C-alpha positions in Angstrom: 0.0 0.0 0.0 1.2 3.5 -0.8 2.6 5.3 2.2 1.9 8.9 3.0 4.7 11.5 3.6 3.7 14.9 5.2 5.3 17.7 3.3 7.0 20.1 5.8 4.8 18.5 8.3 1.0 18.8 8.0 1.6 22.1 6.3 -2.0 22.6 5.2 -3.1 22.6 8.8 -0.2 24.3 10.6 2.8 26.5 9.6 5.2 24.6 7.4 8.4 23.2 9.1 7.2 24.0 12.6 6.7 21.8 15.6 2.9 22.4 15.3 2.9 20.9 11.8 5.1 18.0 12.9 3.1 17.2 16.0 -0.1 17.0 14.0 1.7 14.4 11.7 3.0 12.4 14.7 -0.5 12.0 16.0 -2.0 10.6 12.7 -1.1 6.9 12.4 -1.8 6.9 8.6 1.2 9.3 8.1 4.3 7.1 7.7 6.9 9.9 7.4 7.5 13.7 7.4 9.6 15.7 5.0 11.5 18.7 6.3 14.3 21.0 5.2 17.6 21.5 7.1 19.8 24.4 6.9 22.4 25.8 9.3 22.6 29.1 11.3 25.6 31.4 11.0 27.0 29.9 14.2 26.6 26.3 13.1 23.3 25.1 14.4 21.2 22.8 12.2 17.6 24.3 12.0 14.5 23.5 10.1 13.4 26.0 7.5 12.8 25.8 3.6 13.8 29.0 2.0 17.3 30.4 2.0 15.9 33.6 3.2 13.7 34.4 6.2 11.3 36.8 4.4 8.5 34.5 3.3 7.9 32.3 6.4 8.9 34.4 9.3 8.8 38.0 10.6 12.5 38.4 9.9 14.5 39.3 6.8 17.9 38.2 5.3 19.6 35.0 4.7 19.4 32.1 7.0 23.2 31.4 6.8 24.0 35.0 7.9 21.7 34.9 11.0 22.9 33.6 14.4 21.0 30.9 16.1 19.8 33.1 18.9 18.4 35.5 16.5 16.6 32.8 14.7 15.0 31.6 17.8 13.4 35.1 18.4 11.6 35.1 15.1 7.9 34.2 14.6 6.4 31.8 12.0 2.9 33.1 11.3 2.7 34.9 14.7 2.5 31.7 16.8 5.4 29.3 15.9 9.1 29.5 15.7 11.9 28.0 13.8 12.8 24.6 15.4 16.2 23.1 15.6 16.9 19.7 14.1 17.8 18.4 17.4 14.5 19.4 18.8 12.6 17.6 16.0 14.7 14.4 16.5 13.9 14.4 20.1 10.2 14.8 19.5 10.1 12.3 16.5 12.1 9.5 18.0 10.1 6.3 17.9 7.1 8.0 16.4 7.6 8.9 12.7 10.2 8.4 10.0 11.8 11.7 8.9 13.1 12.7 5.4 15.7 15.3 6.1 16.3 17.4 3.0 19.8 18.9 3.1 19.4 22.4 1.7 22.5 23.6 0.0 23.6 25.3 -3.2 26.8 26.6 -4.7 28.9 25.3 -1.8 26.6 26.8 0.9 26.7 25.0 4.3 30.0 23.1 3.8 29.8 20.0 6.2 26.1 20.1 6.6 25.9 16.3 6.1 28.4 15.8 9.0 26.4 17.9 11.4 23.2 16.1 10.6 24.7 12.6 10.8 26.3 13.4 14.1 22.8 14.5 15.5 21.1 11.5 14.0 23.8 9.2 15.6 23.5 10.9 18.9 19.8 10.0 19.1 20.4 6.5 17.6 17.9 7.2 14.9 19.9 5.9 11.8 16.9 3.6 11.0 14.4 6.3 11.4 15.6 8.9 9.0 16.7 9.2 5.5 18.8 12.1 4.1 18.0 13.6 0.6 19.1 16.6 -1.4 19.2 18.2 -4.9 22.9 18.4 -4.2 24.0 14.9 -5.2 27.6 15.4 -4.2 26.4 16.1 -0.5 24.5 12.8 -0.6 27.7 10.9 -1.8 29.6 12.6 1.1 27.0 11.3 3.8 28.8 7.9 3.2 32.0 9.4 4.6 30.1 9.6 8.0 27.7 6.7 8.0 27.0 3.6 6.0 23.7 3.0 8.0 21.6 6.0 7.2 19.5 5.6 4.0 19.9 8.3 1.3 18.1 9.7 -1.7 18.4 12.0 -4.7 15.8 14.7 -5.3 15.2 15.1 -9.0 13.4 17.8 -11.0 12.5 16.3 -14.4 13.8 13.0 -15.7 17.6 12.9 -15.8 19.8 10.7 -18.0 22.4 8.2 -16.6 20.1 8.0 -13.5 21.5 4.6 -12.3 25.0 5.9 -12.7 24.1 8.8 -10.3 22.5 6.4 -7.9 25.5 4.1 -7.8 27.9 7.0 -7.6 26.1 8.5 -4.6 25.0 5.2 -2.9 21.5 6.5 -2.8 18.5 4.1 -2.8 15.6 6.6 -2.8 14.4 8.6 -5.8 12.4 11.7 -4.8 10.7 12.9 -7.9 8.4 15.5 -9.3 5.3 13.5 -9.7 4.4 14.5 -13.3 7.5 12.7 -14.6 6.8 9.3 -12.9 5.4 6.8 -15.4 4.2 3.2 -14.7 7.1 1.6 -16.7 9.6 3.7 -15.0 8.3 3.0 -11.6 8.0 -0.8 -12.2 11.6 -0.9 -13.5 13.2 1.2 -10.6 11.2 -0.4 -7.8 11.9 -3.8 -9.3 15.6 -3.0 -9.0 15.2 -2.2 -5.3 14.9 1.6 -5.3 12.2 3.6 -3.5 10.3 6.2 -5.1 8.9 9.4 -3.5 6.4 11.5 -5.5 6.4 15.2 -4.7 4.5 17.4 -4.1 1.1 15.8 -4.9 -1.8 18.0 -3.5 -4.9 17.5 -5.7 -7.0 14.6 -4.6 -7.5 13.3 -8.2 -3.6 13.5 -8.8 -3.0 11.6 -5.4 -5.2 8.8 -6.7 -3.6 8.8 -10.1 -0.1 8.5 -8.8 -1.1 5.8 -6.3 -2.5 3.8 -9.2 1.0 3.9 -10.9 2.5 1.7 -8.3 1.4 0.6 -4.8 5.0 1.3 -3.4 5.3 4.9 -4.5 5.3 7.1 -1.4 3.1 10.1 -1.8 4.6 13.4 -0.4 1.8 16.0 0.1 0.8 19.0 2.1 -2.8 17.5 2.4 -2.4 14.0 4.0 -6.2 13.9 4.6 -6.8 13.9 0.9 -4.9 10.6 0.6 -6.7 8.8 3.4 -9.8 7.8 1.4 -7.6 5.8 -0.9 -5.6 4.0 1.8 
């Protein structure tokens, strides 16, 4: 049966990437996993936020990487929530829900982010409860320098060529793909070879149903988990 992944937590019911959105997902047994975005404060603390800037989701401005942790903790997300640290989320999620931690980096930003994240995951002995994914495939390859036990995945926009070469090079076993590019032959081939597929971000109920029908092992990443429940 297709599994449900809550995108940035249950982000249609609470502010994205906040403890409120994560707690809602923890409490719903039909949600198998939560996707969230990891960046690093100016002073090296891994935090959960999607954009490289603070402007859209908080009452702050400027770049995340230029802002110290203590300043980030004072910001408000939609007036009621705040930016959580990765450590807070790991503490809250342990034993409750699988986490898909997207490592946000571009152009050499956040050098060593994979090491910081792996160390925190190991601290809480959650190697089997998380996976690490990224658009930066080199970062995913470098995860292997710090852990061989944590599952990793490549985030893909479109349909790349030489895909299996990329998977072998990075050691990744998960394909996190834009859902319009997932076809039945492709899904059957890759899942048959032992890879996992995550379809993002599927929000319309008719599209959720359509993607689920492609293959029962595709995991659906959505802002609206409740729209998937009738088909589970």
